[in-house]
VOPAGU-2260 file (C-alpha; in pm, 1 decimal, decimal comma):
REM VOPAGU-2260
SITE   aa  ch    i         X         Y         Z
SITE  MET   A    0   -3164,4    -584,8     737,6
SITE  PRO   A    1   -2785,8    -593,7     688,2
SITE  ASP   A    2   -2652,9    -808,6     408,1
SITE  ALA   A    3   -2499,1   -1139,0     522,1
SITE  LEU   A    4   -2165,4   -1033,9     376,0
SITE  ASP   A    5   -2184,2    -704,4     563,8
SITE  GLU   A    6   -2233,1    -901,3     884,4
SITE  LYS   A    7   -1945,2   -1134,7     800,0
SITE  ALA   A    8   -1715,7    -841,4     722,7
SITE  ILE   A    9   -1798,8    -675,9    1055,8
SITE  GLU   A   10   -1739,1   -1007,6    1230,6
SITE  ILE   A   11   -1394,0   -1037,5    1069,6
SITE  LEU   A   12   -1291,3    -689,8    1181,4
SITE  LYS   A   13   -1410,7    -757,9    1535,2
SITE  ASP   A   14   -1240,3   -1099,2    1546,0
SITE  ASN   A   15    -911,2    -949,1    1421,5
SITE  ASP   A   16    -931,3    -660,9    1669,3
SITE  ARG   A   17    -659,1    -687,5    1932,7
SITE  GLY   A   18    -773,1    -396,5    2143,7
SITE  GLY   A   19    -714,4     -73,6    1954,6
SITE  TYR   A   20    -532,5    -225,6    1660,7
SITE  THR   A   21    -627,5    -489,0    1405,5
SITE  VAL   A   22    -417,9    -774,7    1270,8
SITE  PRO   A   23    -454,3    -842,0     896,6
SITE  THR   A   24    -552,1   -1203,7     962,3
SITE  ALA   A   25    -505,4   -1444,6    1251,2
SITE  GLY   A   26    -191,7   -1659,2    1237,3
SITE  LEU   A   27     -21,6   -1541,4     918,9
SITE  TYR   A   28       9,8   -1174,2    1018,7
SITE  PRO   A   29     -15,9   -1140,9    1400,2
SITE  TYR   A   30      90,3    -774,4    1431,0
SITE  GLN   A   31     -22,7    -425,7    1331,3
SITE  TRP   A   32      68,9    -331,0     975,3
SITE  ASN   A   33      88,7      30,8     859,8
SITE  TRP   A   34    -124,0      60,9     547,3
SITE  ASP   A   35    -344,6    -229,7     656,2
SITE  SER   A   36    -455,3     -26,9     958,2
SITE  ALA   A   37    -529,7     278,2     746,6
SITE  PHE   A   38    -754,8      81,3     511,9
SITE  VAL   A   39    -913,7    -107,9     801,6
SITE  ALA   A   40   -1019,2     224,9     949,5
SITE  LEU   A   41   -1245,1     277,1     646,4
SITE  GLY   A   42   -1426,4     -43,7     734,7
SITE  PHE   A   43   -1468,5      40,9    1102,5
SITE  ALA   A   44   -1592,7     386,9    1002,6
SITE  THR   A   45   -1908,1     230,6     856,4
SITE  PHE   A   46   -2025,6     104,9    1196,3
SITE  ASP   A   47   -1796,0     238,3    1472,9
SITE  ARG   A   48   -1625,4     571,1    1403,9
SITE  ASP   A   49   -1453,5     585,8    1741,3
SITE  ARG   A   50   -1290,8     249,2    1673,8
SITE  ALA   A   51   -1190,8     369,0    1325,7
SITE  TRP   A   52   -1004,7     666,8    1469,5
SITE  ARG   A   53    -836,4     452,1    1733,5
SITE  GLU   A   54    -696,2     227,6    1458,4
SITE  ILE   A   55    -506,1     519,9    1308,0
SITE  GLU   A   56    -417,9     671,2    1643,8
SITE  THR   A   57    -259,7     350,4    1774,1
SITE  LEU   A   58     -58,5     323,9    1452,6
SITE  PHE   A   59      88,2     670,4    1507,7
SITE  ASP   A   60     166,5     584,3    1869,4
SITE  ALA   A   61     461,6     392,1    1718,4
SITE  GLN   A   62     594,4     689,6    1516,2
SITE  TRP   A   63     964,9     758,7    1557,7
SITE  THR   A   64    1083,4    1102,1    1671,7
SITE  ASP   A   65    1203,5    1190,5    1318,8
SITE  GLY   A   66     855,6    1132,5    1174,3
SITE  PHE   A   67     920,8     782,9    1038,1
SITE  LEU   A   68     620,3     549,2    1059,2
SITE  PRO   A   69     716,7     179,3    1053,4
SITE  HIS   A   70     549,6     -87,4     844,4
SITE  ILE   A   71     501,9    -325,7    1140,8
SITE  VAL   A   72     433,3    -251,7    1506,8
SITE  PHE   A   73     524,4    -552,0    1722,5
SITE  ARG   A   74     281,1    -509,4    2008,5
SITE  VAL   A   75     342,5    -866,5    2124,1
SITE  ASP   A   76     624,9   -1106,2    2048,3
SITE  ASP   A   77     455,5   -1382,2    1850,6
SITE  PRO   A   78     694,5   -1665,8    1755,8
SITE  SER   A   79     460,3   -1772,0    1473,4
SITE  TYR   A   80     585,6   -1481,0    1258,2
SITE  PHE   A   81     924,4   -1431,1    1092,6
SITE  PRO   A   82    1102,3   -1190,6    1093,3
SITE  GLY   A   83     993,0   -1066,2    1434,2
SITE  PRO   A   84    1129,8    -793,3    1661,3
SITE  SER   A   85    1439,1    -994,5    1756,8
SITE  VAL   A   86    1545,7    -986,0    1391,6
SITE  TRP   A   87    1470,1    -618,4    1320,9
SITE  ARG   A   88    1626,8    -486,7    1645,2
SITE  THR   A   89    1525,7    -124,6    1600,1
SITE  GLY   A   90    1540,8     -58,8    1972,9
SITE  LYS   A   91    1208,7     125,7    1981,6
SITE  SER   A   92     918,6     105,0    2224,4
SITE  PRO   A   93     686,7     -36,3    2112,6
SITE  GLU   A   94     918,5    -247,3    1901,6
SITE  THR   A   95     884,5    -192,0    1528,5
SITE  SER   A   96    1032,6    -278,8    1192,5
SITE  GLY   A   97    1282,6     -41,8    1030,1
SITE  ILE   A   98    1104,1      21,7     698,5
SITE  THR   A   99     782,3     203,5     613,2
SITE  GLN   A  100     486,5     139,0     378,1
SITE  PRO   A  101     276,1     333,3     125,1
SITE  PRO   A  102     147,9     652,2     294,9
SITE  VAL   A  103    -228,6     619,6     258,3
SITE  ALA   A  104    -309,4     744,6     609,8
SITE  ALA   A  105    -348,0    1114,0     519,6
SITE  SER   A  106    -594,0    1033,2     242,2
SITE  ILE   A  107    -803,5     815,2     469,3
SITE  THR   A  108    -786,8    1066,4     753,7
SITE  ARG   A  109    -917,3    1335,4     518,6
SITE  TRP   A  110   -1202,9    1113,0     403,4
SITE  MET   A  111   -1302,7    1026,7     759,4
SITE  TRP   A  112   -1294,3    1393,2     860,4
SITE  GLU   A  113   -1495,1    1520,6     563,3
SITE  SER   A  114   -1753,8    1242,4     585,0
SITE  ALA   A  115   -1859,0    1348,8     936,5
SITE  ASP   A  116   -1883,2    1671,2    1132,3
SITE  HIS   A  117   -1764,0    1575,8    1480,1
SITE  ASP   A  118   -1405,0    1455,0    1447,5
SITE  GLU   A  119   -1208,7    1781,7    1427,4
SITE  ALA   A  120   -1022,1    1734,4    1756,4
SITE  ARG   A  121    -895,7    1393,9    1648,9
SITE  VAL   A  122    -789,8    1521,3    1307,8
SITE  ALA   A  123    -616,1    1818,2    1466,7
SITE  ALA   A  124    -415,4    1578,6    1684,1
SITE  LEU   A  125    -324,2    1356,5    1387,9
SITE  TYR   A  126    -234,7    1636,9    1147,9
SITE  PRO   A  127     115,7    1717,4    1283,9
SITE  LYS   A  128     198,7    1346,4    1293,8
SITE  LEU   A  129      92,1    1300,5     933,0
SITE  LEU   A  130     291,0    1608,1     832,7
SITE  ALA   A  131     600,2    1474,0    1012,9
SITE  TRP   A  132     573,4    1143,1     824,5
SITE  HIS   A  133     538,3    1314,5     488,4
SITE  ARG   A  134     837,0    1533,7     573,2
SITE  TRP   A  135    1031,7    1218,2     651,1
SITE  PHE   A  136     963,2    1096,2     297,1
SITE  HIS   A  137    1077,0    1429,2     154,7
SITE  ARG   A  138    1390,6    1430,7     371,6
SITE  TYR   A  139    1504,8    1070,5     333,9
SITE  ARG   A  140    1333,5     923,3      29,0
SITE  ASP   A  141    1369,5    1185,4    -243,1
SITE  PRO   A  142    1740,8    1179,3    -336,1
SITE  LEU   A  143    1681,4    1336,6    -679,1
SITE  ASN   A  144    1462,8    1614,3    -534,2
SITE  LYS   A  145    1198,7    1522,8    -789,9
SITE  GLY   A  146     919,7    1425,7    -551,0
SITE  LEU   A  147     966,9    1057,4    -641,7
SITE  VAL   A  148     967,8     799,1    -361,6
SITE  LEU   A  149    1276,3     584,9    -313,8
SITE  CYS   A  150    1190,8     236,6    -187,3
SITE  THR   A  151    1466,7      57,3       6,7
SITE  HIS   A  152    1307,0    -284,7      58,6
SITE  PRO   A  153    1048,5    -472,6    -153,5
SITE  TRP   A  154     830,9    -507,9     156,3
SITE  GLU   A  155     822,1    -130,7     189,8
SITE  SER   A  156     633,6     -96,7    -139,1
SITE  GLY   A  157     338,1    -299,2      -8,5
SITE  ARG   A  158     369,8    -500,0    -332,0
SITE  ASP   A  159     626,0    -723,8    -166,0
SITE  ASN   A  160     692,6    -983,0    -434,0
SITE  SER   A  161     623,4    -787,9    -753,4
SITE  PRO   A  162     833,8    -889,7   -1056,1
SITE  GLU   A  163     936,7    -523,8   -1069,5
SITE  TRP   A  164    1177,6    -598,9    -786,3
SITE  ASP   A  165    1342,3    -907,6    -937,7
SITE  GLU   A  166    1626,4    -743,6   -1126,2
SITE  PRO   A  167    1718,4    -488,4    -857,7
SITE  ALA   A  168    1699,3    -757,5    -586,9
SITE  ASN   A  169    1905,0   -1006,9    -789,3
SITE  ALA   A  170    2205,5    -780,0    -735,3
SITE  VAL   A  171    2176,3    -812,1    -354,9
SITE  ASP   A  172    2453,2   -1015,7    -189,4
SITE  THR   A  173    2298,0   -1299,1      13,1
SITE  THR   A  174    2620,0   -1474,5     120,3
SITE  LYS   A  175    2602,6   -1336,3     474,5
SITE  VAL   A  176    2236,6   -1407,0     545,3
SITE  GLU   A  177    2195,5   -1551,5     892,1
SITE  PRO   A  178    2017,9   -1888,5     924,3
SITE  TYR   A  179    1642,2   -1846,1     956,3
SITE  GLN   A  180    1319,0   -2042,1     949,0
SITE  ARG   A  181    1020,0   -1912,2     758,6
SITE  ARG   A  182     682,1   -1940,3     929,2
SITE  ASP   A  183     451,9   -1846,6     641,9
SITE  LEU   A  184     492,1   -2175,5     455,8
SITE  ALA   A  185     333,5   -2364,8     743,6
SITE  LEU   A  186      16,6   -2160,4     699,0
SITE  ILE   A  187     -17,8   -2091,7     324,7
SITE  ASP   A  188      21,2   -2298,2       7,1
SITE  HIS   A  189     386,7   -2275,4    -104,5
SITE  ASP   A  190     272,0   -2194,3    -458,2
SITE  MET   A  191     126,0   -1867,8    -331,3
SITE  ARG   A  192     432,4   -1743,4    -144,0
SITE  PRO   A  193     774,3   -1597,3    -240,8
SITE  SER   A  194    1059,2   -1838,5    -315,8
SITE  THR   A  195    1346,5   -1915,9     -80,0
SITE  ASP   A  196    1582,4   -1715,6    -302,8
SITE  ASP   A  197    1350,0   -1416,2    -277,7
SITE  TYR   A  198    1334,6   -1449,4      99,3
SITE  ASP   A  199    1713,2   -1467,8     122,8
SITE  ARG   A  200    1729,9   -1133,2     -55,8
SITE  TYR   A  201    1462,4    -984,0     168,6
SITE  ILE   A  202    1657,0   -1084,5     478,0
SITE  ALA   A  203    1987,8    -964,3     333,7
SITE  ILE   A  204    1835,9    -621,0     273,6
SITE  LEU   A  205    1689,3    -621,1     626,5
SITE  GLN   A  206    2028,8    -711,2     774,6
SITE  SER   A  207    2191,0    -429,1     579,0
SITE  GLY   A  208    1950,2    -178,7     732,5
SITE  ARG   A  209    2012,8    -321,6    1077,2
SITE  ASP   A  210    2389,2    -303,2    1022,0
SITE  ASN   A  211    2337,3      68,6     953,2
SITE  ASP   A  212    2149,4     102,2    1284,3
SITE  TRP   A  213    1841,6     196,6    1083,0
SITE  GLU   A  214    1993,6     531,0     989,5
SITE  HIS   A  215    1764,5     609,9     700,5
SITE  ALA   A  216    1994,0     863,9     535,5
SITE  ALA   A  217    2267,6     601,3     508,1
SITE  ILE   A  218    2024,3     335,3     385,9
SITE  ALA   A  219    1888,0     566,2     115,3
SITE  LYS   A  220    2241,8     648,4       3,2
SITE  ASN   A  221    2410,8     308,4      18,0
SITE  GLY   A  222    2145,3      39,8      65,3
SITE  PRO   A  223    2165,6    -267,5    -159,8
SITE  PHE   A  224    1808,8    -220,1    -287,9
SITE  ARG   A  225    1704,6     127,0    -404,4
SITE  VAL   A  226    1415,6     167,7    -648,0
SITE  PHE   A  227    1191,9     460,9    -734,2
SITE  ASP   A  228     855,2     294,5    -675,1
SITE  ILE   A  229     569,0     408,0    -894,7
SITE  GLY   A  230     311,2     285,8    -643,0
SITE  MET   A  231     448,6     475,5    -344,0
SITE  THR   A  232     512,8     783,2    -557,1
SITE  MET   A  233     152,4     800,8    -678,7
SITE  ILE   A  234      10,8     728,2    -334,6
SITE  LEU   A  235     227,5     997,5    -172,1
SITE  LEU   A  236     125,6    1252,8    -435,7
SITE  ARG   A  237    -240,6    1185,9    -362,6
SITE  ALA   A  238    -171,6    1189,5      10,4
SITE  ASN   A  239      13,2    1522,6     -14,1
SITE  ARG   A  240    -292,2    1674,7    -180,3
SITE  ASP   A  241    -513,2    1538,4      94,7
SITE  LEU   A  242    -271,5    1655,2     364,0
SITE  LEU   A  243    -274,4    2001,4     205,5
SITE  ARG   A  244    -649,6    2004,9     255,0
SITE  LEU   A  245    -594,9    1925,9     622,9
SITE  ALA   A  246    -320,4    2189,8     643,4
SITE  GLU   A  247    -564,2    2454,2     521,9
SITE  PHE   A  248    -772,6    2388,4     833,7
SITE  PHE   A  249    -525,2    2267,8    1095,3
SITE  GLY   A  250    -186,3    2396,6     979,6
SITE  THR   A  251      -8,4    2718,9     891,0
SITE  SER   A  252      31,7    2910,0     565,8
SITE  ASP   A  253     397,0    2802,9     554,0
SITE  GLU   A  254     293,7    2438,3     576,0
SITE  CYS   A  255      43,0    2489,9     297,5
SITE  ASP   A  256     313,4    2644,2      81,2
SITE  GLU   A  257     548,9    2358,1     164,1
SITE  LEU   A  258     298,4    2093,0      60,9
SITE  SER   A  259     196,4    2282,5    -251,3
SITE  SER   A  260     561,8    2292,5    -356,5
SITE  ARG   A  261     603,3    1919,4    -302,2
SITE  ILE   A  262     290,8    1845,4    -505,3
SITE  LYS   A  263     408,8    2064,6    -791,6
SITE  LEU   A  264     752,8    1903,2    -786,5
SITE  THR   A  265     610,3    1552,7    -825,1
SITE  GLU   A  266     368,3    1659,7   -1095,6
SITE  GLU   A  267     654,0    1813,5   -1293,1
SITE  SER   A  268     889,9    1516,2   -1245,5
SITE  VAL   A  269     667,3    1208,5   -1265,5
SITE  ASP   A  270     749,6    1158,1   -1636,1
SITE  TYR   A  271    1083,7    1021,4   -1514,0
SITE  LEU   A  272     885,2     704,6   -1435,4
SITE  TRP   A  273     708,0     688,4   -1770,5
SITE  ASP   A  274     831,9     400,5   -1987,4
SITE  GLU   A  275     780,4     425,9   -2361,5
SITE  GLU   A  276     840,3      54,6   -2417,1
SITE  SER   A  277     545,8     -53,2   -2204,3
SITE  ARG   A  278     350,0     270,7   -2251,9
SITE  ALA   A  279     295,8     289,6   -1877,0
SITE  PHE   A  280     428,1     437,5   -1555,6
SITE  CYS   A  281     680,6     190,0   -1412,3
SITE  SER   A  282     928,4     172,1   -1125,4
SITE  ARG   A  283    1293,5     256,3   -1196,4
SITE  ASP   A  284    1608,8     114,1   -1037,0
SITE  ALA   A  285    1783,8     404,5    -865,6
SITE  ILE   A  286    2120,7     225,6    -879,3
SITE  THR   A  287    2126,7     136,2   -1249,7
SITE  GLY   A  288    1872,8     390,1   -1376,4
SITE  LYS   A  289    1686,9     113,9   -1559,7
SITE  SER   A  290    1307,7     105,5   -1583,0
SITE  SER   A  291    1129,8    -218,2   -1500,8
SITE  SER   A  292     926,5    -172,6   -1821,5
SITE  MET   A  293     649,9    -373,9   -1652,7
SITE  VAL   A  294     281,8    -291,3   -1644,9
SITE  THR   A  295     148,0    -362,1   -1297,3
SITE  SER   A  296    -164,1    -263,2   -1108,8
SITE  ALA   A  297      43,0      21,6    -960,4
SITE  SER   A  298      83,6     169,7   -1309,6
SITE  PHE   A  299    -284,6     262,8   -1299,4
SITE  LEU   A  300    -248,9     450,5    -970,3
SITE  SER   A  301    -159,7     748,5   -1188,7
SITE  PHE   A  302    -535,9     804,5   -1218,5
SITE  TYR   A  303    -561,9     798,9    -837,2
SITE  ALA   A  304    -279,0    1053,5    -825,5
SITE  GLY   A  305    -439,0    1266,7   -1096,5
SITE  VAL   A  306    -137,3    1279,8   -1327,7
SITE  GLY   A  307     -58,8    1187,1   -1686,8
SITE  THR   A  308     -83,6    1366,7   -2018,7
SITE  PRO   A  309    -379,9    1290,9   -2246,6
SITE  SER   A  310    -150,0    1069,7   -2455,3
SITE  GLN   A  311     -23,5     881,5   -2148,5
SITE  LYS   A  312    -377,2     825,4   -2024,4
SITE  GLU   A  313    -476,3     693,3   -2364,8
SITE  HIS   A  314    -188,3     444,9   -2362,4
SITE  LEU   A  315    -273,7     336,8   -2008,8
SITE  LEU   A  316    -633,4     274,3   -2110,0
SITE  GLU   A  317    -510,8      67,2   -2405,1
SITE  ASN   A  318    -316,8    -144,8   -2154,8
SITE  PHE   A  319    -624,1    -160,1   -1932,8
SITE  ASP   A  320    -843,7    -283,1   -2218,5
SITE  ARG   A  321    -583,7    -537,9   -2326,7
SITE  ILE   A  322    -551,4    -677,5   -1976,2
SITE  SER   A  323    -928,1    -682,9   -1924,3
SITE  LYS   A  324    -961,6    -921,7   -2219,0
SITE  ARG   A  325    -704,8   -1161,7   -2074,8
SITE  VAL   A  326    -856,6   -1211,6   -1730,6
SITE  ARG   A  327   -1200,1   -1271,7   -1587,3
SITE  TYR   A  328   -1153,2   -1040,6   -1288,0
SITE  MET   A  329    -978,1    -704,7   -1285,5
SITE  LEU   A  330    -724,6    -573,1   -1182,8
SITE  PRO   A  331    -441,0    -829,7   -1177,8
SITE  SER   A  332    -131,8    -712,5    -992,1
SITE  HIS   A  333      88,0    -801,2   -1290,1
SITE  ASP   A  334      46,2    -797,6   -1666,8
SITE  PRO   A  335    -104,3   -1133,7   -1777,9
SITE  ASP   A  336      88,0   -1108,4   -2106,1
SITE  HIS   A  337     421,9   -1090,9   -1924,5
SITE  ASP   A  338     626,8   -1407,9   -1878,0
SITE  LYS   A  339     648,3   -1350,9   -1501,3
SITE  PHE   A  340     272,2   -1339,8   -1453,5
SITE  ASN   A  341     145,2   -1600,2   -1208,7
SITE  SER   A  342    -223,6   -1585,5   -1123,8
SITE  ILE   A  343    -190,0   -1712,2    -764,3
SITE  LEU   A  344     164,2   -1611,2    -661,4
SITE  TYR   A  345     199,0   -1324,3    -415,4
SITE  TRP   A  346     182,8    -989,4    -603,2
SITE  ARG   A  347     266,6   -1155,3    -936,6
SITE  GLY   A  348     -88,1   -1175,1   -1063,9
SITE  PRO   A  349    -356,6   -1186,8    -793,1
SITE  VAL   A  350    -616,9    -913,3    -752,5
SITE  TRP   A  351    -606,8    -699,7    -436,2
SITE  ALA   A  352    -919,1    -521,8    -315,4
SITE  ILE   A  353    -727,2    -224,4    -175,1
SITE  VAL   A  354    -548,1    -152,7    -503,5
SITE  ASN   A  355    -874,5    -201,3    -692,2
SITE  THR   A  356   -1040,7      55,4    -467,3
SITE  MET   A  357    -772,6     318,7    -526,7
SITE  VAL   A  358    -746,3     260,5    -901,9
SITE  ALA   A  359   -1123,2     257,5    -953,1
SITE  LEU   A  360   -1161,2     574,8    -749,8
SITE  GLY   A  361    -902,2     745,5    -968,9
SITE  LEU   A  362   -1068,9     625,8   -1287,3
SITE  ALA   A  363   -1407,7     748,1   -1166,8
SITE  GLU   A  364   -1267,6    1088,7   -1075,6
SITE  ALA   A  365   -1116,0    1108,8   -1426,1
SITE  GLY   A  366   -1461,5    1049,8   -1574,1
SITE  LEU   A  367   -1377,4     695,5   -1686,4
SITE  GLU   A  368   -1689,2     544,3   -1536,2
SITE  LYS   A  369   -1694,8     228,4   -1746,5
SITE  ALA   A  370   -1344,2     124,4   -1644,1
SITE  ALA   A  371   -1414,0     216,4   -1280,8
SITE  ALA   A  372   -1737,6      15,8   -1281,7
SITE  ARG   A  373   -1553,1    -288,8   -1419,4
SITE  ILE   A  374   -1307,9    -285,5   -1130,1
SITE  TYR   A  375   -1565,9    -216,1    -861,1
SITE  GLY   A  376   -1799,5    -478,4   -1003,8
SITE  ASP   A  377   -1526,3    -742,4   -1022,7
SITE  THR   A  378   -1417,9    -666,6    -666,0
SITE  ARG   A  379   -1768,4    -732,1    -540,6
SITE  LYS   A  380   -1801,4   -1047,5    -752,1
SITE  LEU   A  381   -1477,2   -1188,8    -613,8
SITE  ILE   A  382   -1585,3   -1136,8    -254,6
SITE  GLU   A  383   -1936,3   -1268,7    -320,1
SITE  LYS   A  384   -1794,8   -1575,7    -494,4
SITE  THR   A  385   -1504,8   -1663,3    -266,5
SITE  GLY   A  386   -1518,5   -1471,2      60,5
SITE  PHE   A  387   -1280,2   -1229,0     229,0
SITE  TYR   A  388    -935,1   -1341,6     115,0
SITE  GLU   A  389    -610,4   -1150,3     109,5
SITE  ALA   A  390    -617,4   -1156,6    -272,3
SITE  TYR   A  391    -776,0   -1345,7    -561,3
SITE  CYS   A  392    -680,9   -1528,6    -877,1
SITE  PRO   A  393    -788,0   -1305,1   -1170,1
SITE  ILE   A  394    -862,3   -1613,0   -1382,8
SITE  THR   A  395   -1070,2   -1835,0   -1154,9
SITE  GLY   A  396   -1161,8   -1608,5    -864,0
SITE  GLU   A  397    -991,8   -1849,6    -622,5
SITE  GLY   A  398    -885,3   -1691,9    -294,3
SITE  THR   A  399    -510,7   -1657,9    -238,4
SITE  GLY   A  400    -311,9   -1583,3      75,9
SITE  GLY   A  401    -481,5   -1544,8     411,3
SITE  ALA   A  402    -854,6   -1592,2     472,1
SITE  ASP   A  403   -1084,8   -1366,3     675,9
SITE  PHE   A  404    -862,6   -1075,0     580,6
SITE  SER   A  405    -922,5    -742,4     751,6
SITE  TRP   A  406    -859,7    -499,4     468,5
SITE  THR   A  407   -1073,1    -697,9     226,1
SITE  ALA   A  408   -1357,3    -695,2     478,7
SITE  ALA   A  409   -1303,6    -321,8     522,6
SITE  MET   A  410   -1315,3    -256,1     148,4
SITE  TRP   A  411   -1639,4    -453,1     120,9
SITE  LEU   A  412   -1800,9    -238,2     390,2
SITE  HIS   A  413   -1666,5      81,9     238,0
SITE  LEU   A  414   -1797,1     -11,1    -107,1
SITE  ALA   A  415   -2127,6    -137,8      28,7
SITE  LYS   A  416   -2186,6     194,9     203,2
SITE  ALA   A  417   -2148,6     362,7    -134,0
SITE  GLY   A  418   -2389,9     124,3    -301,4
SITE  GLY   A  419   -2105,9     -47,0    -484,8
SITE  GLN   A  420   -2005,1     275,2    -656,9
SITE  PRO   A  421   -1690,3     484,9    -618,4
SITE  GLN   A  422   -1683,9     658,7    -281,3
SITE  SER   A  423   -1437,7     943,0    -301,3
SITE  MET   A  424   -1190,6     980,0     -17,3
SITE  LYS   A  425   -1238,0    1355,0     -63,4
SITE  GLY   A  426   -1561,7    1336,1     130,5
SITE  ALA   A  427   -1890,2    1157,3     165,6
SITE  ALA   A  428   -2038,5    1008,3    -149,2
């Protein structure tokens, strides 16, 4: 007999299904989001593999000819969301945003392929699209040729409102921002959402990209916000390894060599994002060269990416242990000892099930079972206590952001299938 929470999670995914793509939650996010869809596919895969594949396939239907995969696909024009297609004006069909998101799709595609034996045709069709997207990152988002991902908008990072972006974004000129009306504040507690000043900067950066006709080479060279993001860098490194696995079956020897070279480059250069002050991997402003010196949940994605010297791993675990004593539920998105920590404010403290899943998987693969079990256990406790929210307060367990959230439901189903233990995206548990 299925668990009641399993049934509720399946119900959420079905209710948020819009016919081949899934919205994160009704009302607040009425479109298809890039990394949301990839994670949602893991949930569908537990009870409807065909629907899981269609989630990723519909996402790649919106891929641009240069390989770029946008962070939002506007399949309908819903006036309840800002900024919509009339603000982005990318001129694509279907209409999309002009920025991307963390590239988790290759990792999830590999897991789905290796956890079953009848999906090779679908993987073969997705492989060249995944390769084109990864090449886009290499072509347009690696200005130092170090295999480090340049982020050109806070929203692109997936960690939209992280304090890591405050200083770089404070330098953005907002004097020419067009009048706008936010829609999110009508749906969510103001205390959980970014400030008006933050939103002004977000829109100013968007307008700058639009003024450059979404020419990504120009944006990466001259955009007002340019940061080497530790989260995207670690996720792309992992995804390149997973794409290499796909290339060995569906690609050519030249493509395998290409991906192997990119992996090696990142592994050799990732120390550029190590910060001695915080004893952690941190994002670095590409304009000023300054590290954020902030420990965030993304710092621990180094385990997911499989990088770090023994000394670096030891320091990261010291940070992990320190943080674990300051909160009831792991892993907060920002350091609770930092003055910008806020337990309920968007990406400034709340716990996110998707990040927990990646970090715990990396810890488990590194043999750090106790730390992995803490994160997996806390993720389950939060959902059991509060339901399927976008994120959670690490102090009280209170739900933050949207309710009945697709990727949280998907992570519950994915974890439940593995008996609450780490389920490697390298294959079936």
